[in-house]
Kinemage of the C-alpha trace (Angstrom):
@kinemage 1
@onewidth
@group {chain A} dominant
@subgroup {mainchain}
@vectorlist {calphas} color= white
{ca met a 1} P -15.494 5.681 -0.982
{ca ser a 2} L -14.571 8.455 1.431
{ca asp a 3} L -11.077 9.829 2.003
{ca gly a 4} L -11.105 8.173 5.421
{ca gln a 5} L -11.848 4.763 3.943
{ca ile a 6} L -9.064 5.157 1.392
{ca val a 7} L -6.613 6.034 4.165
{ca gln a 8} L -7.736 2.979 6.128
{ca trp a 9} L -7.201 0.667 3.153
{ca leu a 10} L -3.774 2.173 2.438
{ca ala a 11} L -2.760 1.670 6.061
{ca tyr a 12} L -4.119 -1.892 5.985
{ca gln a 13} L -2.056 -2.680 2.866
{ca leu a 14} L 1.083 -1.414 4.568
{ca val a 15} L 0.520 -3.912 7.370
{ca arg a 16} L -1.023 -6.903 5.558
{ca gly a 17} L 0.096 -6.620 1.908
{ca pro a 18} L -1.747 -5.976 -1.337
{ca leu a 19} L -5.484 -6.284 -1.751
{ca gly a 20} L -7.041 -8.259 -4.561
{ca pro a 21} L -5.964 -11.488 -6.192
{ca gln a 22} L -2.709 -12.769 -4.803
{ca arg a 23} L 0.354 -11.420 -6.632
{ca met a 24} L -1.667 -9.103 -8.878
{ca asp a 25} L 1.123 -6.635 -8.074
{ca val a 26} L 3.584 -8.833 -9.982
{ca leu a 27} L 1.239 -9.019 -12.982
{ca met a 28} L 0.885 -5.230 -13.031
{ca ala a 29} L 4.657 -4.802 -12.636
{ca ser a 30} L 5.179 -6.999 -15.697
{ca leu a 31} L 2.654 -4.944 -17.631
{ca met a 32} L 4.345 -1.685 -16.628
{ca ser a 33} L 7.703 -3.071 -17.739
{ca val a 34} L 6.227 -3.917 -21.156
{ca val a 35} L 4.675 -0.442 -21.433
{ca ala a 36} L 8.016 1.163 -20.567
{ca ala a 37} L 9.783 -1.021 -23.156
{ca ser a 38} L 7.241 0.025 -25.787
{ca val a 39} L 8.502 3.603 -25.499
{ca gly a 40} L 12.143 2.548 -25.495
{ca val a 41} L 12.880 2.475 -21.761
{ca asn a 42} L 14.199 -0.789 -20.334
{ca ile a 43} L 12.952 -1.084 -16.733
{ca pro a 44} L 12.788 -4.539 -15.115
{ca pro a 45} L 9.451 -5.560 -13.549
{ca gln a 46} L 11.047 -5.717 -10.076
{ca arg a 47} L 11.342 -1.926 -10.107
{ca phe a 48} L 7.533 -1.646 -10.305
{ca val a 49} L 6.689 -4.038 -7.447
{ca pro a 50} L 5.959 -2.062 -4.268
{ca asp a 51} L 7.457 -3.088 -0.942
{ca trp a 52} L 4.345 -4.227 0.916
{ca his a 53} L 5.996 -5.315 4.113
{ca pro a 54} L 7.435 -3.255 6.933
{ca ala a 55} L 11.166 -3.030 7.373
{ca pro a 56} L 12.670 -6.294 8.685
{ca glu a 57} L 13.521 -4.686 12.015
{ca met a 58} L 9.828 -3.851 12.549
{ca thr a 59} L 7.786 -6.488 14.348
{ca ala a 60} L 4.169 -7.247 13.473
{ca glu a 61} L 3.164 -5.585 16.742
{ca gln a 62} L 5.046 -2.397 15.823
{ca ala a 63} L 3.434 -2.409 12.358
{ca gly a 64} L 0.017 -2.737 14.001
{ca glu a 65} L 0.825 0.183 16.291
{ca met a 66} L 1.823 2.239 13.250
{ca tyr a 67} L -1.519 1.369 11.632
{ca asp a 68} L -3.407 2.378 14.780
{ca ala a 69} L -1.450 5.646 14.964
{ca ala a 70} L -2.234 6.451 11.318
{ca ile a 71} L -5.949 5.897 11.907
{ca ala a 72} L -5.877 7.955 15.130
{ca ala a 73} L -4.089 10.811 13.348
{ca tyr a 74} L -6.642 10.785 10.541
{ca arg a 75} L -9.541 10.761 12.998
{ca ala a 76} L -7.989 13.688 14.915
{ca ala a 77} L -7.612 15.696 11.704
{ca his a 78} L -11.150 14.856 10.511
{ca pro a 79} L -13.356 14.736 13.615
{ca asp a 80} L -16.612 15.155 11.686
{ca glu a 81} L -16.020 12.170 9.434
{ca val a 82} L -17.248 8.783 10.588
{ca ile a 83} L -14.842 5.932 9.820
{ca ala a 84} L -14.939 2.401 11.116
């Protein structure tokens, strides 16, 4: 997978939410909490769940524009790379 494709998927996740099985992020957060506890650090799973959604004041249209801007910026910085 190219750097451009990774950037596209990251931008997509910011707009649409996590990839993969639904709520896999919660499963991984629980696992990370258990790992932290195994070394003596008490961190609740909620601290490991990323915020997948834009700020409440951001509309879906604004989030889409942010996605488009991120892709345009990447394409401008990497003109020789072909990304979809």
